[in-house]
LUMTOR-101778 format. One record per residue (C-alpha): residue number from 1; x, y, z. Coordinates in steps of 0.05 Angstrom, whole numbers. Layout:
LUMTOR-101778
 num      X      Y      Z
 NUM      X      Y      Z
...
end
This chain:
LUMTOR-101778
 num      X      Y      Z
   1   3555   1079   1884
   2   3600   1111   1830
   3   3679   1115   1860
   4   3723   1057   1876
   5   3782   1043   1918
   6   3845   1085   1890
   7   3903   1042   1871
   8   3948   1107   1879
   9   3922   1122   1951
  10   3895   1191   1929
  11   3845   1215   1980
  12   3776   1202   1979
  13   3714   1245   1985
  14   3637   1233   1990
  15   3593   1267   1947
  16   3525   1269   1978
  17   3482   1308   1924
  18   3426   1283   1877
  19   3449   1273   1803
  20   3407   1340   1783
  21   3425   1388   1836
  22   3500   1362   1834
  23   3492   1382   1751
  24   3471   1452   1781
  25   3515   1460   1829
  26   3583   1441   1806
  27   3613   1466   1737
  28   3644   1416   1688
  29   3708   1455   1713
  30   3698   1453   1782
  31   3674   1377   1783
  32   3744   1361   1746
  33   3782   1399   1792
  34   3752   1363   1856
  35   3765   1299   1811
  36   3843   1313   1797
  37   3851   1327   1874
  38   3808   1269   1901
  39   3772   1210   1893
  40   3705   1213   1891
  41   3648   1167   1920
  42   3579   1186   1894
  43   3529   1155   1940
  44   3462   1121   1888
  45   3410   1163   1941
  46   3443   1217   1979
  47   3387   1215   2025
  48   3405   1139   2040
  49   3435   1133   2113
  50   3462   1070   2098
  51   3495   1082   2034
  52   3537   1150   2057
  53   3548   1108   2121
  54   3583   1057   2069
  55   3618   1108   2036
  56   3650   1143   2089
  57   3705   1092   2118
  58   3769   1116   2085
  59   3734   1184   2068
  60   3774   1260   2091
  61   3714   1303   2073
  62   3639   1292   2063
  63   3600   1344   2018
  64   3523   1353   2032
  65   3466   1376   2000
  66   3391   1383   2018
  67   3357   1314   2040
  68   3425   1292   2056
  69   3424   1239   2128
  70   3446   1285   2196
  71   3522   1269   2209
  72   3515   1241   2281
  73   3546   1194   2328
  74   3520   1141   2283
  75   3556   1162   2222
  76   3608   1182   2246
  77   3625   1107   2272
  78   3637   1097   2193
  79   3677   1158   2187
  80   3755   1138   2207
  81   3789   1191   2177
  82   3731   1249   2163
  83   3760   1313   2179
  84   3718   1359   2142
  85   3638   1367   2130
  86   3627   1420   2067
  87   3551   1438   2069
  88   3527   1462   1995
  89   3475   1507   2030
  90   3472   1566   2088
  91   3425   1517   2134
  92   3471   1473   2160
  93   3439   1454   2237
  94   3399   1397   2205
  95   3461   1367   2174
  96   3511   1365   2237
  97   3505   1339   2304
  98   3546   1362   2361
  99   3588   1299   2363
 100   3616   1323   2297
 101   3650   1391   2334
 102   3673   1340   2401
 103   3707   1297   2346
 104   3741   1357   2320
 105   3716   1350   2243
 106   3716   1418   2213
 107   3647   1445   2191
 108   3642   1487   2136
 109   3573   1522   2103
 110   3558   1566   2032
 111   3510   1622   2060
 112   3558   1675   2036
 113   3535   1657   1958
 114   3461   1661   1974
 115   3466   1740   1996
 116   3459   1774   1941
 117   3404   1732   1900
 118   3363   1738   1959
 119   3373   1809   1972
 120   3348   1824   1891
 121   3290   1782   1910
 122   3270   1819   1972
 123   3281   1885   1929
 124   3248   1854   1879
 125   3182   1842   1932
 126   3191   1912   1956
 127   3179   1942   1891
 128   3124   1894   1874
 129   3098   1913   1944
 130   3098   1993   1932
 131   3071   1985   1868
 132   3018   1938   1879
 133   3046   1896   1823
 134   3015   1836   1851
 135   2942   1860   1877
 136   2936   1884   1794
 137   2962   1808   1770
 138   2910   1775   1822
 139   2859   1817   1795
 140   2866   1816   1721
 141   2877   1736   1730
 142   2818   1723   1773
 143   2778   1754   1720
 144   2761   1832   1739
 145   2735   1880   1692
 146   2795   1922   1674
 147   2768   1983   1718
 148   2769   1942   1783
 149   2828   1916   1768
 150   2853   1983   1769
 151   2838   1997   1837
 152   2887   1991   1897
 153   2906   2023   1948
 154   2959   2091   1939
 155   3022   2066   1910
 156   3098   2103   1918
 157   3163   2104   1901
 158   3224   2068   1930
 159   3256   2131   1923
 160   3246   2173   1987
 161   3201   2117   2021
 162   3225   2094   2094
 163   3246   2022   2087
 164   3254   1977   2152
 165   3303   1921   2161
 166   3308   1872   2213
 167   3374   1841   2221
 168   3446   1866   2184
 169   3461   1798   2170
 170   3503   1792   2101
 171   3427   1786   2060
 172   3404   1851   2102
 173   3463   1888   2086
 174   3469   1866   2006
 175   3391   1881   2015
 176   3401   1951   2049
 177   3456   1974   1994
 178   3409   1956   1931
 179   3353   1995   1977
 180   3393   2059   1991
 181   3426   2061   1917
 182   3349   2071   1898
 183   3338   2124   1942
 184   3312   2094   2001
 185   3312   2115   2067
 186   3338   2055   2112
 187   3327   2048   2185
 188   3360   1975   2212
 189   3343   1939   2282
 190   3394   1898   2299
 191   3422   1884   2372
 192   3497   1870   2342
 193   3501   1934   2294
 194   3548   1979   2318
 195   3548   2059   2312
 196   3602   2053   2260
 197   3578   1996   2220
 198   3510   2031   2220
 199   3548   2098   2195
 200   3585   2059   2141
 201   3519   2025   2119
 202   3479   2086   2110
 203   3428   2076   2165
 204   3398   2091   2219
 205   3387   2045   2289
 206   3324   2044   2315
 207   3293   2001   2367
 208   3238   1948   2332
 209   3171   1985   2352
 210   3203   2049   2313
 211   3219   2012   2258
 212   3150   1970   2253
 213   3113   2046   2268
 214   3155   2085   2211
 215   3173   2035   2149
 216   3127   2026   2090
 217   3168   1965   2078
 218   3195   1917   2131
 219   3250   1871   2109
 220   3264   1816   2149
 221   3343   1790   2149
 222   3342   1772   2227
 223   3383   1702   2242
 224   3345   1638   2275
 225   3359   1645   2353
 226   3310   1631   2408
 227   3310   1703   2406
 228   3285   1722   2340
 229   3230   1660   2348
 230   3149   1692   2326
 231   3195   1767   2335
 232   3142   1790   2298
 233   3075   1768   2332
 234   2999   1798   2330
 235   3027   1861   2377
 236   3077   1883   2334
 237   3047   1871   2269
 238   2995   1914   2291
 239   3043   1976   2296
 240   3053   1981   2216
 241   3019   2029   2187
 242   2960   2022   2145
 243   2983   2010   2070
 244   3052   1977   2093
 245   3087   1913   2063
 246   3123   1861   2100
 247   3182   1823   2068
 248   3205   1753   2085
 249   3256   1721   2049
 250   3298   1697   2112
 251   3258   1646   2153
 252   3178   1629   2180
 253   3210   1622   2247
 254   3212   1700   2255
 255   3141   1713   2235
 256   3076   1685   2277
 257   3037   1661   2215
 258   2971   1662   2240
 259   2983   1729   2271
 260   3013   1755   2203
 261   2948   1715   2171
 262   2901   1754   2209
 263   2929   1816   2186
 264   2931   1799   2122
 265   2859   1772   2112
 266   2836   1850   2134
 267   2868   1876   2069
 268   2907   1928   2114
 269   2975   1900   2100
 270   3015   1865   2043
 271   3058   1823   2043
 272   3110   1777   1996
 273   3133   1715   2032
 274   3181   1661   1995
 275   3189   1610   2068
 276   3128   1586   2110
 277   3113   1540   2171
 278   3097   1483   2125
 279   3136   1470   2060
 280   3105   1454   2009
 281   3056   1497   2021
 282   2988   1464   2026
 283   2952   1468   1968
 284   2897   1498   1999
 285   2923   1542   2050
 286   2899   1608   2060
 287   2952   1657   2037
 288   2947   1617   1963
 289   2867   1661   1953
 290   2896   1734   1987
 291   2908   1782   1931
 292   2954   1825   1977
 293   3000   1767   1978
 294   3059   1754   1929
 295   3085   1679   1941
 296   3140   1642   1920
 297   3161   1562   1935
 298   3234   1576   1972
 299   3261   1598   1914
 300   3301   1669   1925
 301   3370   1632   1928
 302   3361   1591   1860
 303   3399   1631   1804
 304   3442   1592   1761
 305   3494   1642   1788
 306   3480   1627   1862
 307   3479   1553   1848
 308   3543   1556   1816
 309   3580   1593   1868
 310   3554   1544   1928
 311   3581   1485   1896
 312   3652   1521   1881
 313   3643   1542   1959
 314   3646   1481   1984
 315   3689   1452   1928
 316   3743   1502   1942
 317   3730   1483   2019
 318   3754   1412   2008
 319   3808   1429   1959
 320   3836   1479   2019
 321   3834   1423   2067
 322   3872   1368   2023
 323   3921   1428   2016
 324   3931   1438   2086
 325   3900   1499   2087
 326   3848   1528   2134
 327   3774   1534   2115
 328   3747   1597   2103
 329   3675   1589   2111
 330   3682   1551   2182
 331   3626   1540   2229
 332   3637   1532   2303
 333   3585   1490   2347
 334   3559   1562   2383
 335   3543   1590   2312
 336   3506   1531   2298
 337   3439   1553   2324
 338   3441   1603   2280
 339   3446   1568   2217
 340   3378   1526   2211
end
């Protein structure tokens, strides 16, 4: 473990982030600014519950990353001065238990930093599906001759296409702006989208079934809640028109993967998917063999710029705490269920 008691009495901050990811998240300037404000304690293994527990006594803040142990009653027993858990991602639910809120510890997440890159990937997926780029690539790499590789279902431009968006989330809104800038007609299903917000976004709010029936591309950007679990099952996927495409850069929770696989196996629909029920995706998973599916390994938010924003966001929350200022991206106990 790096970091030792500071004789000056500076506040202690535990950084439970592995070295490789730490270098991606925190620029030299951000790390130096944190170091000037606090004694930084870095456990040797951010996944080691005992190591994190040993680092917590006397610490006012804990910065967490993917794989860090969940802060629950057990870890809180070692956290005699903890005031903040600042998560460097958006899905904070796996890393904090209800006891954290009961103790009055603040929890923050950095999801705002992810909206733009995920929206860009969703747009890239949209364009690829409209132009059948994935099908051509699969055919050529699979050894098909030129004529056979040139065959594909009808292709379309995004300008004038009907695009359906499920969920006007931060990422959903960023995607809407990009799609509309390219001339798409956008419909949205979101029970919390007001008429005023819909007008401002330039979208038409419609029921989910209507959206599925009319859209050339359906992009999923809904939150993870009990109501959204497997919201796209066999019956609803069957409503999508022949040749339509599904884009999922949100969570596999939202789509019945078995039902989607059954539809894709017929060749009737195309899909571009970044998130899966089983991650890593098994090497023998049927998705991998389908020519009408574009796959990426849960990397939609993995840009250099996004990683820097994630680190800067978490660091800023710590600096605000130490300066006696309120957090910018606090998570409530009630909102925790949406941040998986």
